[in-house]
C-alpha positions in Angstrom: 35.3 -0.9 -41.9 37.7 0.2 -39.1 41.3 -0.5 -39.7 43.5 -0.5 -36.6 47.0 -1.2 -35.6 47.9 -3.8 -32.9 51.2 -3.4 -31.2 51.9 -6.6 -29.3 55.0 -7.5 -27.2 55.4 -11.1 -26.2 57.5 -12.0 -23.2 58.8 -15.4 -22.1 60.8 -18.0 -24.0 59.8 -16.5 -27.3 63.2 -16.3 -29.1 64.8 -19.3 -30.7 61.5 -21.3 -30.8 60.3 -20.4 -34.3 58.1 -17.6 -33.0 58.7 -15.2 -35.9 58.3 -17.8 -38.6 55.1 -19.1 -37.0 53.7 -15.6 -36.7 54.5 -14.8 -40.3 52.9 -18.0 -41.5 49.8 -17.4 -39.4 49.5 -13.9 -40.9 49.1 -15.4 -44.3 45.7 -16.7 -43.3 44.3 -13.3 -42.3 43.9 -9.9 -44.0 46.7 -8.3 -41.9 49.9 -6.4 -42.7 52.9 -5.5 -40.6 55.9 -7.3 -39.2 57.3 -9.5 -36.4 60.8 -9.0 -34.9 63.0 -10.0 -32.1 63.8 -7.3 -29.6 67.1 -6.8 -27.7 65.5 -7.6 -24.3 64.5 -11.1 -25.4 60.9 -10.3 -26.2 59.2 -10.5 -29.6 57.3 -7.5 -31.1 54.4 -7.9 -33.5 52.9 -4.8 -35.3 49.9 -5.7 -37.4 47.3 -3.7 -39.2 43.9 -4.7 -40.4 40.2 -4.8 -39.5 39.8 -5.5 -35.8 38.1 -8.8 -36.4 41.0 -10.0 -38.6 43.6 -8.8 -36.1 41.9 -10.6 -33.2 41.7 -13.8 -35.3 45.4 -13.5 -36.2 46.4 -12.8 -32.6 44.3 -15.8 -31.4 46.0 -18.0 -33.9 49.4 -16.8 -32.7 48.4 -17.5 -29.1 47.0 -20.9 -29.9 50.2 -22.0 -31.7 52.8 -20.3 -29.4 51.1 -19.7 -26.1 53.2 -22.3 -24.3 56.2 -20.1 -24.8 54.5 -16.8 -23.7 54.6 -15.7 -20.1 53.0 -12.3 -20.7 51.6 -10.4 -23.7 51.2 -6.6 -23.8 48.6 -5.4 -26.4 48.2 -1.8 -27.4 45.6 -0.6 -30.0 46.7 2.3 -32.1 45.5 4.1 -35.2 46.5 2.4 -38.5 49.1 4.1 -40.7 48.7 2.0 -43.8 52.4 1.9 -44.3 52.7 -1.9 -44.8 52.0 -3.8 -48.0 52.4 -7.3 -46.5 53.5 -9.1 -43.4 57.2 -9.9 -42.9 60.0 -10.8 -40.4 62.3 -7.8 -39.8 
């Protein structure tokens, strides 16, 4: 079992459209922890940790539900830190 961290920044019309709430709701369906938050530049940042298969399924779910608002997505894979106990909006 390889646990990873996905750092994803979403660009587009991603604030004010329920993005954070939808991402938080989607996370409940997968074995992922982390957070979603609005950024000052108008983007939304998701930091999620879990097994790569779960992370990919979670991110696909976010894309499926919110893709119409996203112009660009930047995904960076990092080592997991294990610092999260759940998934939340910050």
